[in-house]
LUMTI-743162 format. One record per residue (C-alpha): x, y, z; chain. Coordinates in steps of 0.001 Angstrom, whole numbers, plus 500000, padded with zeros to 6 digits. Layout:
<rs>
u_v_w_chain
X_Y_Z_A .
...
</rs>
This chain:
<rs>
u_v_w_chain
461728_031203_870471_A .
458361_032529_869305_A .
455542_030066_868775_A .
455209_030434_865006_A .
453271_028329_862515_A .
454695_027919_859020_A .
452151_026979_856378_A .
451528_026737_852659_A .
448825_028276_850522_A .
447425_027594_847044_A .
444449_028583_844906_A .
444704_025377_842909_A .
446401_027275_840082_A .
445827_025438_836798_A .
449241_023937_836102_A .
450775_022786_832814_A .
452169_019424_831801_A .
455587_018762_830252_A .
454274_019860_826844_A .
453025_023216_828123_A .
449360_022192_828030_A .
446977_023063_830847_A .
445958_020101_832961_A .
442243_019322_833360_A .
440616_020861_836437_A .
439983_017386_837869_A .
443681_016499_837725_A .
444705_019820_839258_A .
442350_019189_842182_A .
443743_015692_842711_A .
447248_017154_842569_A .
446348_019717_845237_A .
445311_016846_847498_A .
448666_015140_846889_A .
450456_018407_847672_A .
448562_018728_850953_A .
449413_015158_851903_A .
453109_015757_851190_A .
453020_018964_853233_A .
451729_016971_856211_A .
454440_014339_855757_A .
457321_016848_855700_A .
456195_018810_858765_A .
454377_021850_857341_A .
452013_023298_859966_A .
449072_024330_857764_A .
447659_024000_854256_A .
445412_026819_853087_A .
443213_026701_849976_A .
441720_029817_848400_A .
438277_030015_846780_A .
438002_031258_843189_A .
435494_031006_840360_A .
437566_031471_837206_A .
439361_029307_834690_A .
442915_029824_835961_A .
442197_028426_839451_A .
440659_024997_840043_A .
439540_025291_843673_A .
436056_026740_844071_A .
435136_024686_847164_A .
438110_024686_849555_A .
436379_022724_852303_A .
435652_019809_849932_A .
439280_019538_848844_A .
440442_019992_852431_A .
438201_017092_853465_A .
440039_014863_850990_A .
443354_016020_852469_A .
442001_015444_855995_A .
441281_011807_855194_A .
444945_011212_854307_A .
446705_013294_856977_A .
447012_013359_860747_A .
448431_016668_861961_A .
448359_019504_859438_A .
445929_022414_859968_A .
443314_022624_857182_A .
442261_026148_856298_A .
440459_028138_853644_A .
442187_031267_852465_A .
439948_032924_851747_A .
436351_031862_851938_A .
434585_034652_850041_A .
432007_035337_852741_A .
430291_038195_850880_A .
428866_035768_848296_A .
428345_032784_850587_A .
425819_031809_853259_A .
427343_032149_856757_A .
425238_029272_858062_A .
426456_026948_855316_A .
430039_028155_855849_A .
429792_027242_859521_A .
428209_023860_858762_A .
430757_022941_856099_A .
433736_023787_858279_A .
432208_022158_861363_A .
431935_019036_859212_A .
435574_019400_858125_A .
436523_019877_861772_A .
434823_016567_862593_A .
436524_014724_859749_A .
439927_016076_860756_A .
439484_015689_864544_A .
439683_019416_865179_A .
442129_020680_862535_A .
439792_022959_860542_A .
440157_026721_860282_A .
438409_029403_858254_A .
439983_032527_856793_A .
437151_034744_855600_A .
437505_037740_853349_A .
435876_039793_850656_A .
438206_038312_848047_A .
440325_040152_845497_A .
438237_038868_842554_A .
434576_039589_841887_A .
433436_036644_839737_A .
431454_035100_842596_A .
429055_038054_842824_A .
427264_037682_839473_A .
427700_033895_839647_A .
425664_033677_842848_A .
423298_036527_842061_A .
424740_039310_844234_A .
425136_042967_843319_A .
428718_044173_843288_A .
427670_047554_844679_A .
426633_045717_847870_A .
430174_044327_848275_A .
430843_046084_851583_A .
427409_045710_853198_A .
427218_042011_852373_A .
430538_041284_854032_A .
429797_043308_857149_A .
426427_041697_857813_A .
427580_038188_856988_A .
430650_038529_859196_A .
428378_039677_862001_A .
426166_036614_861572_A .
429139_034253_861313_A .
430535_035666_864563_A .
427291_034660_866286_A .
427294_031198_864720_A .
430854_030572_865887_A .
429693_030801_869508_A .
427914_027470_868835_A .
424907_028499_870895_A .
421304_029309_869874_A .
421468_032300_867490_A .
419153_035287_867555_A .
420049_037659_864742_A .
418448_040086_862317_A .
419712_042089_859366_A .
418926_043012_855774_A .
420447_039997_853990_A .
418069_037271_855179_A .
415088_036501_857422_A .
415733_036874_861171_A .
416878_033981_863332_A .
415361_033462_866780_A .
417020_031032_869223_A .
418123_029014_866211_A .
420407_026045_866777_A .
422737_025228_863884_A .
424186_021759_863382_A .
426565_020026_863374_A .
428617_021514_866171_A .
432365_021490_865606_A .
434660_018813_866991_A .
436790_021400_868782_A .
433910_023540_870053_A .
435667_026637_868728_A .
436416_026922_865011_A .
439366_029269_864657_A .
438343_031950_862176_A .
440698_034570_860788_A .
439880_037657_858727_A .
441981_038075_855609_A .
442957_041680_854857_A .
444767_043220_851906_A .
445806_046493_853522_A .
442703_048456_854500_A .
442874_050030_857997_A .
439084_049724_858264_A .
439318_045974_857660_A .
442038_045642_860299_A .
439901_047435_862878_A .
436850_045344_861919_A .
438739_042107_862543_A .
439843_043368_865952_A .
436281_044408_866792_A .
435201_040777_866558_A .
438340_039481_868259_A .
439276_037447_865176_A .
442909_036722_864287_A .
444272_038779_861380_A .
445782_037388_858161_A .
447589_039982_856027_A .
448002_039361_852300_A .
451385_040866_851406_A .
451923_040294_847697_A .
454001_043337_846770_A .
456416_045824_848317_A .
458529_045469_851428_A .
456752_043465_854137_A .
457817_045801_856945_A .
455562_048530_855513_A .
452696_046520_857046_A .
454017_047081_860580_A .
451570_049987_861157_A .
448664_047634_860365_A .
449913_045110_862918_A .
450260_047857_865526_A .
446797_049217_864654_A .
445317_045738_865080_A .
446834_045262_868528_A .
445723_048734_869646_A .
442207_048072_868390_A .
442061_044764_870300_A .
443081_046576_873461_A .
440472_049289_872940_A .
437623_046778_872689_A .
438952_044758_875629_A .
439616_041664_873529_A .
442432_039236_874358_A .
445577_039194_872210_A .
445174_037306_868935_A .
447702_035999_866414_A .
448601_037811_863213_A .
449598_035967_860070_A .
451057_036839_856676_A .
450384_035279_853278_A .
453020_035937_850602_A .
453831_034299_847253_A .
457095_032588_846463_A .
458981_029592_845126_A .
461780_027372_846414_A .
464339_025465_844349_A .
467794_024047_844978_A .
469515_027344_844127_A .
468534_031000_843948_A .
469143_031081_840212_A .
466964_028041_839562_A .
464096_029356_841688_A .
464142_032777_840017_A .
464335_031248_836542_A .
461550_028716_837173_A .
459105_031189_838675_A .
459486_034069_836211_A .
457499_032742_833207_A .
454744_031407_835483_A .
454623_034688_837409_A .
454465_036620_834144_A .
451618_034435_832866_A .
449552_034780_836036_A .
450110_038415_836952_A .
450253_039455_833317_A .
446706_038201_832834_A .
445435_039725_836084_A .
447167_042985_835236_A .
445520_043153_831830_A .
442126_042531_833415_A .
442657_045320_835945_A .
444444_047850_833774_A .
447833_047581_835462_A .
451062_048510_833729_A .
452679_045562_831895_A .
454725_043224_834095_A .
458457_043323_833377_A .
461286_041113_834506_A .
462770_044138_836224_A .
459583_044476_838319_A .
459756_040786_839139_A .
463421_040837_840189_A .
462836_043918_842322_A .
460090_042051_844213_A .
462357_039020_844587_A .
465320_040968_845945_A .
463611_043838_847771_A .
459882_043111_847967_A .
457337_040526_849036_A .
458247_037633_846715_A .
459872_034825_848705_A .
461970_033176_845992_A .
465244_031314_846178_A .
467154_028447_847710_A .
466036_027070_851082_A .
468570_029252_852890_A .
467517_032439_851068_A .
463828_031747_851608_A .
464326_030887_855279_A .
466164_034150_855902_A .
463453_036199_854189_A .
460619_034484_856052_A .
462416_034866_859381_A .
463046_038562_858625_A .
459335_039120_857941_A .
458325_037306_861125_A .
460837_039313_863165_A .
459936_042663_861614_A .
456190_042279_862087_A .
456040_040122_865210_A .
453659_037652_863549_A .
452653_034167_864624_A .
451895_032558_861238_A .
453513_032690_857813_A .
451840_031037_854817_A .
453829_030759_851596_A .
451689_030711_848450_A .
453759_028058_846733_A .
451774_027774_843477_A .
452197_030302_840692_A .
450090_030016_837565_A .
451215_027171_835263_A .
454250_026092_837343_A .
454131_022282_837124_A .
452885_019918_839823_A .
456251_018141_839911_A .
458022_021447_840492_A .
455578_022331_843251_A .
456083_018984_844968_A .
459842_019558_845026_A .
459296_023044_846454_A .
457003_021661_849191_A .
459598_019060_850093_A .
462296_021715_850456_A .
459972_023939_852500_A .
459211_021222_855035_A .
462577_019528_855323_A .
464951_022497_854982_A .
463237_025900_855149_A .
461076_025343_858233_A .
463922_024005_860419_A .
466166_026887_859312_A .
463481_029490_860070_A .
463039_028066_863556_A .
466804_028072_864128_A .
467086_031692_862979_A .
464203_032805_865187_A .
465674_030945_868160_A .
468723_033177_867947_A .
466939_036418_867049_A .
465330_038988_869305_A .
461842_039399_867897_A .
458774_041401_868823_A .
456995_039740_871728_A .
453555_041296_871333_A .
451969_037974_870494_A .
448669_036180_870535_A .
448436_032484_871221_A .
448071_029900_868487_A .
</rs>
């Protein structure tokens, strides 16, 4: 059987109470901590928190929330997903996650990316037209910092560093850092150029259409002489006791979340037909434990990946509903996925975890 990690992912979506009212940000953050603790208890391999700076997501500082989860857990991997590196300071990113690594005895990870939202750029005083250049230079600097040796570096985004030590060092001595990618071949090749693991965000369409990106990544690693690295997938979904219940529960929350994002970005209106097509034929992983396990296993087999993170939160879907979904994921879905993979011939072009 492949060595595969099965994780969960959330942005700290602002959930609603039983009366349909949005919970305060503070309560949502405390609920995210409880969700991470439950994930650890039921055997989930990783919890990943995404950074956002808008009123529909409560987590703007993933490492802080992850530290709270670290204090109450013993085994689960603690990851950002993503840290918006373009609008952050690579030195502070390294320091914060080295600190998290210490608090968790070596369980911290970083997934860096440019982010699919742009609110952080004006918030932190960056020009959106420098989106690409900022990420490239900051990724280059972070790659040097991750060596945990004196750094000599120069670029256009800050003053040069000369034999600069950065503290604290990580507990593990090697902070695993992934690059999150939404489907750009250039981004795939960039991740391979640094020898970083690749995390693909697959939020629409059939997952197997990303197979060329996985193949491109492995070819690019070979061309630069880098060792094999793992590839992961992040996809949204929801688990309930039956397929019908899961589909029914997720639809209004999915409509609320993607309807708003679609209006902001000028997309066509979301319809239930679109939603059901994604559930039955696309990237949405929605259904009973058995249905979800089969879909996750199919994605892992088709792409030959080593990590699958289910984004279990969807807009206002309640905390209680999410806790039930997490419980099903850990106690039923994960064992079924492993059983399916144990009996399935899957791609063996793998990187170690």
